[in-house]
N, C-alpha and C positions, 0 to 999 in steps of 0.2 A: 839731586833728588835724595830725600832722607830714606833711611832703611824702613822707617815706619809707613812713608807713603808708598815706597814700592810693594811692601808686603800687602798692604791694602789693595793697591791697584790689581795685584795678582790674585787676591783671594777671590775677587768678583769675575776673573776671567775664567770662562767656560771651556777654554780650549785646551785645558790640560788633558793629557791622555794617561792611560794605565801605565805605560812605559816609564812615565815620569815619577811614579811613587816610589818610595822607598820603605824598608820594612818596618822600622821602629815608630809605630803609630799609637801605642797604647798610651792612656791617660797618665800612667805613672811615669814613663819617660818624658812625656811633654812637661809635666810638673817639675821633674828634675831639670830639664834644659832651661826651664823658665827661670827657675831659682838659681841654677848655676850661671845663667846669662847674666843676672843681676850682679852677681859677685865677680865675673870675670870682666865684664865690660864696664867702661866709664859711664858715668851718669848721662852723659850727653848721647851715647851710643845705644843705650837701653831705654831712653825716655819715651814713655808711650807704648813700649812693647807688652802686650797682653797675652794671656794664656791662648786666646784665640789665634793670635799671629804666631806664637811659637808652634802651635798645632798645624797651622799651615806650612810652616818652614820644615816641619818634621815629615809632612806628608808629599810635599813637592820638591822634587830635585832641582827643578829649573829655578823655583823661587829661592831655595837654599842658596843655589850658585849665585845668586845676584848680591848676597852679602859680601862685604869686603873680605878678602881672603884671610886676613889677619882675625876677623871676628870669627870666620868659620873655623879656622885652626884652633883658636882658643876654646871655642865650644866643644869641638871634638876631644881636644886633649882633656878638658875638664870632666866630660862624660867618661872617658876612658878611665880617668884617675878614680872617679867614683865607683865605677863598676868593679875596679880591682880592691877597692876598700870594702865593698859589700861582701858579707860572708856568702861562701859557696852553698849551693842548694844541695849538690851531690859531689861526692869525691869518687873517682874511679880507683878501685883497690884491687881488682882481679879481672883476668880474662882467661876463659876456658874454651879450648877448642872440642866440640862435640861431633863424633861421627854421626852419619846418617842414622835415622831411626826409623824403624818399622811401624806401619800404622797398627792400632789395636783399639779394642772397644773401650769406651770410657769408664764402663763398670769395672774393667779389669786393671785400671790404674790404681795406684796407691794402695794395693792390696798385698796381704802376705805377711811374713812375720817381722819385715822391716818397719811396719806400720801399726800403731796402737789406736789410731782414730783416722776416719776418712768421713769427710762432710758429704751427706746424701744429696747436697745441692749440686754437686758436680753432675750427678745424673739428671737432675732436674733442669739445669740452666744450660748445659752443653750439648752439642750434638752427640749422638749415640756412638760415634766412632771418632777416633783422634787420627788425623791423617798421617802418612808417612811424611818424613821431612829429611831434606838434604843435610849434609854436613854444614856446620855453622860456627860462628863464634858468639859466645855468650859473655856479656861484658856484666860484672858485679859492681853495682854502685852502692855507696853508703850516704845516707842522708845526714846533712850537717845541721839541720833544724827540723822543727816537727813538720808533718806534711800530711796532705791527703792524697789518695789515688789519683784524683784528677790533676792535682798540681803537679805531681811527679809525671803524668802522662804529658801535660803541657811543657814541661821543662825538658823532657827527652825529646819532644818534637819542635821546641824552640817556638811555641806560639804562646799567645796570652793565656794566663790562668783561667779567664772567664769563658774560653771557648767552650761552645755547645758540646755536651758529652757524646752525642752521636757523631759529631765531626771528629772529636778526638779518637773515638774507636775506630772510624773508618781510616783516620790518618795513621794510626798504629798498624792496622792491618796492611794499608798499601806501602808502608814504609819497611815492612818485615820485622817489626819489633814484637809481635806476639810469639809465645812459645806453645808447644803441644803439651800435654800432660806427661807423654812418654819422655819428652826432653827434660822435663823438670825431675823425672825419675832418674835420668840419667846424669843430672847434675848432682842429685843426692848420692848416687852411686860413687861419682867420681870424688865427692866429699869423703865418703866413707873409706876409700881407698888412699886417702893421704893426699890427694890433689889439692893445690891451693886454690880453691873456688871463691875464697872470700865469704862464704855463707856463714851465718851464726850457727853455733852449735849448743846454744845454752838456753833454748826455748824460745828465743825472740824469732821474729817472723823473717822469712826469705820470700818475697813477693814476685810475681811475674804476671804479664798480661796474656790472657787466653781468649781466643774467639768463641763466640756464642751462637752464631748464625742468626741472631734476633736483630732485626732492623732497627729497633728501638733501643736496643742496648747491645750493640755489636761486640763489645769486649767486657769481659769480667776480669777479677785479678784473683788468681790463685795464691796460696800461700802455703809454705811448709815450714815446720820447726822440729829441731831435734830436742826431744825432752829424754833427758838420761840417756838411755841407748836406743831408743826408738824414735820414730817419726810421726808426726801428725799432719794431716792435709786438709785444708779448707779453701772455701772460695767466697768472696764477697763483690759487690757492686762496685764499678768503677765510679759510679756517682755518689757514693757513700760519703757522708761527711764527717766520718770518724777521723780524728787527727792522730797521727803515728808519732812517737817520740824519736828524737834525734837518734841517729845510728841504725836506724832499719835498713834493711837490704833489699835492693831492686835487681832483680835478673832480666836483661834485655839482650834479646837477639838483634845481630846485625847493627849495632850501635857504633857511631864514630864519637868516641868520647871526648875527643879533643874539641869537639863543637859544643860542649855543654858549658 
């Protein structure tokens, strides 16, 4: 039986279960697999293979397993090689161990002689009180290409860039990747005391995810920057379409950077 016929037979099979599905199912990955398949396989092996069939292969582990082992291995090797050749989205540049922080009122954050500007939207968008937080590890990432906040969140979570903003926010919270404003203050203090936090000190932004308690916008993005000898602090929407230049910094709590 040909590969094409086996694929079509299985596409119409409704007996597939959730356990049979594998993760890489976005359209970009399917297109890559289809294009690479045409390059890797002989004409006879890929004759008649369509994007629909590659889509089915990428979504159904049982169907994928029916391909000859040599073809499966060639496709996997080709995809791995292409991933290695693609530019990284983030580079891990520093890790900072933060001690436990005590809760404080939001309006008391980013005030004092250390700061020359504080965005009033911290008080408008965030809860009135910042919670206490346990000791944790903060990972500083440097962007290798221009980016939006939503793209960064998706990359951190390992999901598609088109994922709904509400789902992105909830996932950031559930995975412990958000920071409190008090933790951001502690990162600034660590930076000022000479610790290698990887944060910019030249006016460019250092961003972090922060919880809002708004069901329709569960996470916003705080930013801090050092301008001359003082710091500024501001906040923006996770859904913002603004694109930031390569080289920006993102501070993420409890992140396994090896999975990026």
